[in-house]
C-alpha positions, 0 to 999 in steps of 0.5 A, a space after each residue: 806305437 804300443 799295441 793295446 796291452 790291456 783291455 778294460 779295467 772292469 772287463 780286463 780291457 785293462 791294461 793301459 788306461 789313463 784313468 780317463 780323467 787327466 789326459 796325456 802325461 798322467 804321472 804314475 802313482 807314488 810308491 810311498 805307502 800311506 797309513 790308509 793304503 796299509 790299512 786297505 792292503 789286505 782287502 785289496 790283496 783279496 780283491 787282486 786274488 779274486 780277479 786273478 791278476 797274477 794270471 792276467 799279468 802272465 798273459 800281459 807278459 806274453 803279449 809284451 814279449 810278442 810286441 817286443 819281437 815286433 819292435 826288434 824286427 821293425 827297428 833293429 832287425 840286425 841286432 842280436 835278439 837274446 839280450 833284447 828278449 831278456 830285457 823285454 821279459 824283465 820289463 814285463 815281468 809278471 810277478 813284478 807287475 802284480 806287486 806294482 799293480 797291487 800297490 797302485 790299486 791300494 793307493 787308488 782305493 785307500 779312501 774307498 774301503 767299501 769299493 774294495 769290499 763290494 768288488 771282492 764280494 762280487 768277483 768271489 761270487 760264482 758269477 764273478 768267478 765265472 766272468 774272471 775265468 772267461 776274461 782271462 781265457 779269452 785274452 790268452 786265446 787271442 794271443 793266437 792270430 787265427 783265434 783273434 781273426 775268428 773272433 772278429 769274424 764271429 762278432 761281425 756275424 753277430 752284428 750283421 744279424 742283430 744279435 741281442 748280445 751285441 746290444 748287451 755288449 754296447 751297454 757294458 762298454 758304455 757303462 765302463 767307458 771302455 773305448 775312451 779309457 783304452 784310447 787315452 791309456 794307449 796314448 799315454 803309453 805311446 807318449 811314455 814310449 817317446 819320452 823313453 826313447 828321448 831319454 835314451 838319446 834316440 832323438 835330436 835335441 830339436 824333438 821337444 815334449 810338445 813335438 812328442 805330444 803332437 805326434 801322439 795326438 796325431 795317432 788318436 784316430 788310428 788308436 781308437 780304430 785299433 782299440 775297437 777292432 780288438 775290444 769288441 771281438 774280445 768281449 764277444 768271445 769272453 762273454 759268449 758263455 754267459 747267460 743273459 742273467 749273468 751278463 745283466 748281473 755284471 752290467 748292474 755291478 758296473 753301473 753301481 757307484 762301487 762298480 764305477 769307482 772300481 773301474 776308474 781305480 783299476 784303469 789308474 793302477 794299470 796306467 801307472 804300470 804301463 806308463 812305466 813299462 812303456 818308458 823303460 821299453 822306449 829307453 831300451 829301444 833307443 839304446 838298441 837302435 844306437 847299437 849300444 848294450 842294454 
């Protein structure tokens, strides 16, 4: 239901993942700030700046607005589009997403200051800055359907000829558990969307949460296929300019304890945001389908 809106946490296949440990129905992080979160906030803010999360959030907003347009055409094509477009923009608002993500990441890393410090040092290094720039540029480029299709063809050609970079990408994906984390995140988001639609009155009273869970789990194979269809070409496009040495440096960081902890924290932080976004989107869709104002 929800198009993959995030890539990784580490490779910015970020976006919507569930932190991979809790399964469907993971609750968003609390907005309450603890002493530990307040103490680590400055370092997390430095990390967020180094990873250029505010720029990524702008791309995610553009993706969300495009997805919102698809929803309108599929579910309520005869309704006026201006109110809906404004609502979708508000739901995906980039500044709010950046602030929300920063709070959530502070909560995730509140007892792991060494992870925040090591990650900030890596992404502020010349190699780290190059990687972040390439990831954001590739994600922005793949907003264009023709670019996405070309990236898929290019990755297919790389696989066909057994390019060494394909093996490097597979190691990177395995180290960060990108496929499974993204699949679980997408399923979490889809469940939140259904719950939002239910809260908005789109379903009959006979539609239980168990029914929603069954519906979401039935999407698993399709979601996994869509995830892989998008993820591999994206990574190949993003990392094509990296030297083997730079790619290996990213791999080493990803496999280090701090890298693994960061990956889980990033996925959890983005999951909290996208579960919230999907729920709000589902409620808004429900109102539009029923002909109500939003």
